[in-house]
C-alpha positions as CSV (number, residue, x, y, z in Angstrom):
1,X,0.0,0.0,0.0
2,X,1.4,3.3,-1.0
3,X,1.3,6.1,1.6
4,X,1.0,9.6,0.3
5,X,2.8,12.5,2.1
6,X,0.4,15.2,3.1
7,X,0.3,18.2,0.8
8,X,1.6,21.5,2.4
9,X,-0.6,24.5,2.0
10,X,1.1,27.1,-0.2
11,X,-0.2,29.9,2.1
12,X,1.6,28.4,5.1
13,X,5.0,28.2,3.5
14,X,7.8,30.4,4.8
15,X,8.3,31.7,1.2
16,X,4.7,32.8,0.8
17,X,4.7,36.4,-0.4
18,X,1.2,37.3,0.9
19,X,2.3,38.4,4.5
20,X,5.1,40.4,3.0
21,X,2.7,42.0,0.5
22,X,0.2,42.8,3.2
23,X,2.8,44.5,5.3
24,X,4.0,46.5,2.3
25,X,0.5,47.5,1.5
26,X,-0.1,48.6,5.1
27,X,3.2,50.5,5.2
28,X,2.4,52.2,1.9
29,X,-0.8,53.4,3.2
30,X,0.6,54.7,6.4
31,X,3.5,56.5,4.5
32,X,1.2,58.0,2.1
33,X,-1.3,59.2,4.8
34,X,1.5,60.7,6.8
35,X,3.1,62.4,3.8
36,X,-0.2,63.9,2.8
37,X,-0.7,65.1,6.4
38,X,2.7,66.6,6.5
39,X,2.1,68.5,3.2
40,X,-1.2,69.9,4.6
41,X,0.4,70.8,7.9
42,X,3.2,72.7,6.2
43,X,1.1,74.6,3.8
44,X,-1.8,75.3,6.2
45,X,0.0,75.6,9.5
46,X,-1.4,79.0,10.2
47,X,-5.0,77.6,9.9
48,X,-4.3,75.0,12.7
49,X,-6.6,76.2,15.6
50,X,-4.7,77.3,18.7
51,X,-6.6,75.0,21.0
52,X,-4.5,74.2,24.1
53,X,-1.6,75.9,22.4
54,X,-1.6,73.6,19.4
55,X,-1.1,76.4,16.9
56,X,1.8,77.7,18.9
57,X,3.5,74.3,19.1
58,X,3.0,73.7,15.3
59,X,4.3,77.1,14.4
60,X,7.3,76.8,16.6
61,X,8.3,73.2,15.5
62,X,7.6,73.8,11.8
63,X,11.2,73.8,10.7
64,X,11.8,70.6,12.5
65,X,9.0,68.8,10.5
66,X,11.7,68.5,7.8
67,X,13.2,65.7,9.8
68,X,10.1,63.6,9.0
69,X,10.8,63.6,5.2
70,X,13.7,61.1,5.2
71,X,11.6,58.7,7.4
72,X,8.7,59.0,5.0
73,X,10.9,58.5,2.0
74,X,12.5,55.3,3.5
75,X,9.1,54.0,4.4
76,X,7.8,54.6,0.9
77,X,10.8,53.0,-0.7
78,X,10.5,49.9,1.5
79,X,6.8,49.7,0.7
80,X,7.5,50.1,-3.1
81,X,4.7,52.4,-3.3
82,X,4.7,55.1,-6.0
83,X,1.9,57.0,-4.3
84,X,3.8,57.0,-0.9
85,X,7.0,58.1,-2.7
86,X,5.2,60.9,-4.5
87,X,3.8,62.2,-1.2
88,X,7.2,62.1,0.5
89,X,8.8,63.9,-2.5
90,X,6.1,66.6,-2.4
91,X,6.5,67.0,1.4
92,X,10.3,67.5,0.6
93,X,9.6,70.0,-2.0
94,X,7.0,72.0,0.1
95,X,9.5,72.1,3.1
96,X,12.3,73.1,0.8
97,X,10.3,76.0,-0.8
98,X,9.4,77.2,2.7
99,X,12.8,77.0,4.4
100,X,15.7,76.4,2.1
101,X,15.8,80.1,0.9
102,X,16.2,81.2,4.5
103,X,19.0,78.8,5.0
104,X,21.2,80.1,2.2
105,X,24.3,81.9,3.8
106,X,23.9,85.7,3.6
107,X,27.6,85.9,2.8
108,X,26.9,84.5,-0.6
109,X,24.6,87.4,-1.6
110,X,25.3,90.3,0.8
111,X,26.3,93.7,-0.5
112,X,29.8,94.9,0.4
113,X,29.9,96.8,3.7
114,X,30.0,100.5,3.1
115,X,31.8,103.2,5.1
116,X,28.5,104.3,6.5
117,X,27.2,101.2,8.5
118,X,25.7,100.4,11.7
119,X,26.2,97.3,13.8
120,X,23.6,96.3,16.4
121,X,24.1,93.8,19.0
122,X,21.3,92.5,21.1
123,X,20.7,89.8,23.9
124,X,18.3,88.7,26.6
125,X,20.7,88.6,29.6
126,X,18.4,86.5,31.8
127,X,17.6,88.5,34.9
128,X,19.0,87.0,38.0
129,X,21.8,85.2,36.2
130,X,24.5,87.6,37.2
131,X,26.0,87.5,33.7
132,X,24.9,91.0,32.4
133,X,28.4,92.4,32.7
134,X,29.9,89.5,30.8
135,X,27.3,89.9,28.1
136,X,28.1,93.7,27.9
137,X,31.8,93.0,27.6
138,X,31.3,90.4,24.9
139,X,28.8,92.6,22.9
140,X,30.9,95.7,23.2
141,X,33.9,93.6,21.9
142,X,32.1,93.1,18.6
143,X,32.5,96.8,17.7
144,X,28.8,97.3,17.7
145,X,27.7,101.0,17.6
146,X,24.4,100.0,19.4
147,X,23.9,97.5,22.2
148,X,20.4,96.5,23.2
149,X,19.7,94.4,26.2
150,X,16.5,92.7,27.5
151,X,15.4,91.1,30.7
152,X,17.3,93.4,32.9
153,X,16.6,93.8,36.6
154,X,18.2,96.6,38.7
155,X,21.4,94.6,39.3
156,X,22.0,93.6,35.7
157,X,21.2,97.1,34.5
158,X,23.8,98.5,36.9
159,X,26.4,95.8,35.9
160,X,25.8,96.4,32.2
161,X,26.1,100.2,32.7
162,X,29.4,99.9,34.4
163,X,30.8,98.1,31.3
164,X,29.0,100.2,28.5
165,X,28.5,103.7,29.9
166,X,32.0,104.9,29.1
167,X,32.1,103.7,25.5
168,X,28.5,104.4,24.8
169,X,27.8,107.9,25.9
170,X,24.1,107.9,24.8
171,X,21.7,105.5,26.5
172,X,18.1,105.1,27.4
173,X,16.4,102.4,29.5
174,X,13.0,101.6,30.8
175,X,11.8,98.6,32.8
176,X,13.5,95.3,31.5
177,X,15.1,96.9,28.3
178,X,17.8,99.3,27.5
179,X,19.8,100.6,24.6
180,X,23.4,102.1,24.5
181,X,24.6,104.0,21.5
182,X,27.7,105.8,20.2
183,X,25.2,108.0,18.3
184,X,22.9,110.5,19.9
185,X,19.5,109.2,21.0
186,X,16.4,111.4,20.3
187,X,12.8,111.0,20.9
188,X,13.3,108.1,23.3
189,X,10.1,106.8,24.9
190,X,8.6,103.8,26.6
191,X,6.3,101.6,24.6
192,X,3.7,99.9,26.7
193,X,2.6,97.8,23.8
194,X,-1.0,97.8,25.0
195,X,-0.3,96.1,28.5
196,X,1.2,98.9,30.4
197,X,4.3,96.9,30.9
198,X,7.8,98.5,30.7
199,X,9.2,96.0,28.3
200,X,9.6,98.1,25.1
201,X,11.1,101.3,23.9
202,X,11.4,103.4,20.9
203,X,14.0,105.9,19.9
204,X,15.7,107.7,17.0
205,X,19.4,107.1,16.4
206,X,20.9,110.3,15.0
207,X,23.5,108.8,12.7
208,X,25.8,110.9,10.4
209,X,23.7,109.3,7.5
210,X,20.4,110.5,9.0
211,X,18.0,109.2,11.6
212,X,17.3,105.5,12.2
213,X,14.2,104.4,14.2
214,X,15.1,101.6,16.8
215,X,12.6,99.6,18.8
216,X,13.9,97.3,21.6
217,X,11.4,94.7,22.7
218,X,11.1,92.1,25.4
219,X,7.9,90.3,24.6
220,X,5.9,88.5,27.1
221,X,6.5,84.7,27.4
222,X,4.7,82.3,25.1
223,X,3.6,78.9,26.5
224,X,1.0,76.5,25.2
225,X,-1.1,77.3,28.2
226,X,-1.3,81.0,27.2
227,X,0.4,83.5,25.0
228,X,-2.3,86.1,24.6
229,X,-0.2,88.8,26.2
230,X,2.7,88.2,23.9
231,X,0.4,88.3,20.8
232,X,-1.1,91.6,22.1
233,X,2.4,93.1,22.4
234,X,3.6,92.0,19.0
235,X,0.4,93.3,17.4
236,X,0.8,96.7,19.1
237,X,4.4,96.7,18.0
238,X,3.3,96.2,14.4
239,X,0.9,99.2,14.8
240,X,3.7,101.4,16.0
241,X,5.9,100.3,13.1
242,X,3.2,101.1,10.6
243,X,3.1,104.7,11.9
244,X,6.8,105.1,11.9
245,X,7.7,107.8,9.3
246,X,11.4,107.2,9.2
247,X,12.7,105.4,6.1
248,X,15.1,103.3,8.1
249,X,13.7,101.3,11.0
250,X,15.1,98.5,13.2
251,X,13.2,96.4,15.7
252,X,15.3,94.2,17.8
253,X,15.1,92.0,21.0
254,X,13.5,89.0,22.4
255,X,10.2,88.6,20.6
256,X,9.5,85.2,22.3
257,X,8.3,84.0,18.9
258,X,10.0,81.7,16.4
259,X,10.5,82.9,12.8
260,X,7.6,80.8,11.6
261,X,5.2,82.0,14.3
262,X,2.0,83.5,13.0
263,X,2.2,86.2,15.8
264,X,5.1,87.7,13.8
265,X,3.1,88.1,10.6
266,X,2.2,91.7,11.0
267,X,5.7,92.6,11.7
268,X,7.3,90.7,9.0
269,X,4.9,92.2,6.5
270,X,6.6,95.6,7.2
271,X,10.2,94.6,8.2
272,X,12.5,91.8,7.0
273,X,15.1,89.7,8.7
274,X,18.2,88.8,6.9
275,X,19.6,85.2,6.6
276,X,22.4,84.1,8.8
277,X,25.9,85.0,7.4
278,X,27.0,81.4,7.7
279,X,23.6,79.9,6.8
280,X,21.2,78.0,8.9
281,X,18.3,78.9,11.1
282,X,20.1,81.1,13.5
283,X,18.4,79.5,16.5
284,X,19.0,81.4,19.8
285,X,17.3,79.6,22.6
286,X,18.2,77.8,24.8
287,X,21.8,78.9,24.5
288,X,23.3,75.5,25.4
289,X,21.4,73.8,22.5
290,X,19.2,76.2,20.5
291,X,16.1,74.8,19.0
292,X,14.2,78.1,18.1
293,X,15.0,81.6,17.1
294,X,13.2,83.9,19.7
295,X,15.6,86.8,19.2
296,X,15.5,88.9,16.1
297,X,16.8,91.9,14.1
298,X,14.2,93.1,11.8
299,X,14.7,96.1,9.6
300,X,13.7,98.1,6.6
301,X,15.4,100.7,4.4
302,X,18.9,99.2,4.7
303,X,21.1,96.4,3.3
304,X,22.2,93.9,5.9
305,X,25.7,92.9,5.3
306,X,26.1,90.4,8.1
307,X,23.8,88.7,10.6
308,X,25.0,86.2,13.3
309,X,23.8,84.5,16.5
310,X,26.7,84.1,19.0
311,X,27.3,83.1,22.6
312,X,27.8,86.0,24.9
313,X,28.0,86.0,28.7
314,X,26.2,83.2,30.5
315,X,22.6,83.8,29.9
316,X,20.1,81.4,28.4
317,X,19.8,83.2,25.0
318,X,22.4,83.6,22.3
319,X,23.2,87.2,21.2
320,X,22.1,88.4,17.8
321,X,24.4,90.8,15.9
322,X,23.7,92.5,12.6
323,X,25.5,95.0,10.4
324,X,23.6,97.2,8.1
325,X,24.7,99.7,5.5
326,X,23.2,103.2,6.0
327,X,24.2,104.3,2.6
């Protein structure tokens, strides 16, 4: 009698392609869905409702979403899905259009520095850190004609003044902000920015090339749990800028808003911020490992010939230093 060996089911064999195919289909769907979501998030981030601070989080993290693109592309390639690959490539293109122009080093395109130029150095010196004097020494050492400091308390203001007052004969301060200048300061005034807080000032710098308006700002903190006060301050600053009659205007300081934050839209519609001289995002906070640019030098009416973010003192923000041609 012949005994027949039992037949093996093709589906149960280790070489069966069906489980692998199913996994690839699942991966393709996930990759395509995530790629589409990323594209929509990048394009429509200002429409994300700010519920529980979601809008603030998305705006602040927007540059970092580019890190998801390689992961999506790898997943799409593993899944061998044209649709998933297409969405990953589209996400890469959208992110590149939004951010790559701002990453190009300013040194590649900047105009030559003229004899009539102005260097502005600014930093949040972190009240209570005891490092204002160190920051002042470092900023003065850059050769800046104007030094702007934020988050000063009485002690840090006195420490900074001890360093700066001799070299910068013109100064004005109010509340947590102050400005020191080698040029005469005219029309200096406090800006309450709608809240009655002493965290902003405006003045005219009387340079040999004519007046330059300068605004020094220390905006309220922004947290997911609440950032209405910061938003109000930035909106009021935008109103002041709109009414400024000078051709040359600088707004500098700690805005507590990343470059892609929707709260800056009314300001960036009037003033521009130059790329970093060496390229990159120019993140300024926290100083030990910066992940967001909270400190800015916005301007109009001048050519920026250099723009950098550098350590100064021991505060929790990097300093921002920009040189602008006045003529």
